[in-house]
N, C-alpha and C positions, 0 to 999 in steps of 0.2 A: 216449704223449700224444696220439700220431700215430694208432693205432687206435683213440681215441673219437674225435679226429677223425673220421675214416672212417667212424666208424660214425652220427657226425650229418650229415656232407653224407647220407651216404645214406637216411638217413627224411626228409628233407628234400628230397631229389629222390624221393624215393616218396611222399611228400604231392603233391610240385607234379605230379606224372604224374598223381596222380588226379580233381586238378583240373583239369588237363587233359581227361582224360579225359569224362569228369562236363561238362566245358561244352561241348565237343561234342557228347557223346545230347541235353543241354539246347538248346543251336542244330538239330542236326535235329531235336527233338521241334517246334521253332517253328515251322517249316520245312512240317513235314508239319501241324501241329493250323494253320497257319495258312490252309491250303487247304481245310477244311474249317471253322471259326469263323472271326469276325472278326479285325482287327488288335490292338485291346484287349482282346480274352479272350485272345488270344493271350500278350499282354506283358503280361497279371499272372499267368496260368499260369507262362510261364518265370520271371519274377522272384522268384516262391514257390518254385518249385521249386529254383533255385538258392543261393535265399539258405538256403533251410533244408539242401539238401547245404554249405556253406559251412560255416554253426553245425555241422553234425555233423561235421566235418572237422576243426576248428578243436576242438571240444570234446574228442574224443580224443585 
């Protein structure tokens, strides 16, 4: 029983780490993109990327 709980916690931890890494890269992309485009374009692009990545993570 305890072994199964450890595996579940490890899977949840891995998913949380992946979400944090994706969030960092999306924010970093936003900082770089903002220098070349307007704020509205940057917000739209980052929102779409972030939502798509969350849907991909939670669907798997």
